[in-house]
C-alpha positions, -999 to +999 in steps of 0.1 A: +906-241-060+874-259-049+842-239-049+822-237-016+791-258-015+763-232-019+738-254-001+756-251+032+750-217+048+763-221+084+788-245+100+795-247+137+829-264+141+840-292+163+854-271+192+827-244+190+803-238+219+771-218+213+748-207+241+716-192+227+691-198+200+700-199+163+675-189+137+684-189+100+669-195+065+694-219+050+711-252+059+733-257+089+759-283+099+768-287+136+799-304+149+802-286+182+779-280+212+748-258+211+726-250+241+696-234+227+669-239+200+678-241+163+652-231+137+656-230+099+636-234+067+664-257+055+682-288+066+699-293+100+727-318+101+741-328+135+774-347+131+787-375+153+803-360+184+780-329+184+758-322+214+726-302+212+704-292+241+673-276+227+645-279+202+653-284+165+629-272+138+637-275+101+628-290+067+649-322+071+669-332+102+699-356+100+711-365+135+744-383+140+753-369+175+734-363+208+702-343+210+682-335+241+650-318+230+621-321+207+625-322+170+601-310+143+607-316+106+585-306+077+597-336+058+621-362+073+641-370+104+670-394+101+686-409+133+721-422+124+735-454+137+754-437+165+729-410+173+711-404+206+678-385+208+660-378+240+628-359+230+597-362+209+597-363+171+571-348+148+577-354+111+562-367+079+588-395+077+613-409+102+643-432+096+660-449+126+692-467+117+703-498+136+723-487+167+705-454+171+691-446+206+657-429+208+637-421+239+605-402+233+573-401+213+569-401+176+541-382+158+540-388+120+518-364+101+516-356+064+532-322+068+537-309+103+535-272+109+569-256+117 
């Protein structure tokens, strides 16, 4: 039997719909739809096909789906090749892969406050 990856604390599945804010301390993977802000001290991973309408705040953000809202990362934001972000980015580092769509402003600081 495979052991569960201890670095993943929360998973929102493909057919899940969440209306409301999510606040947690660990890492989260989202493959469904969330309408509300997501805030964590860990990593937020938005998979391809996921839709988020709200602000994202975390240590690292990996976006592969659609996000409408501002994003703030203490460290890094990665926009995957099929991602779409409509909102402003504040992070120490940003990676935009070829094919990603980004509409907003980018503010790169040494270590943004979250």
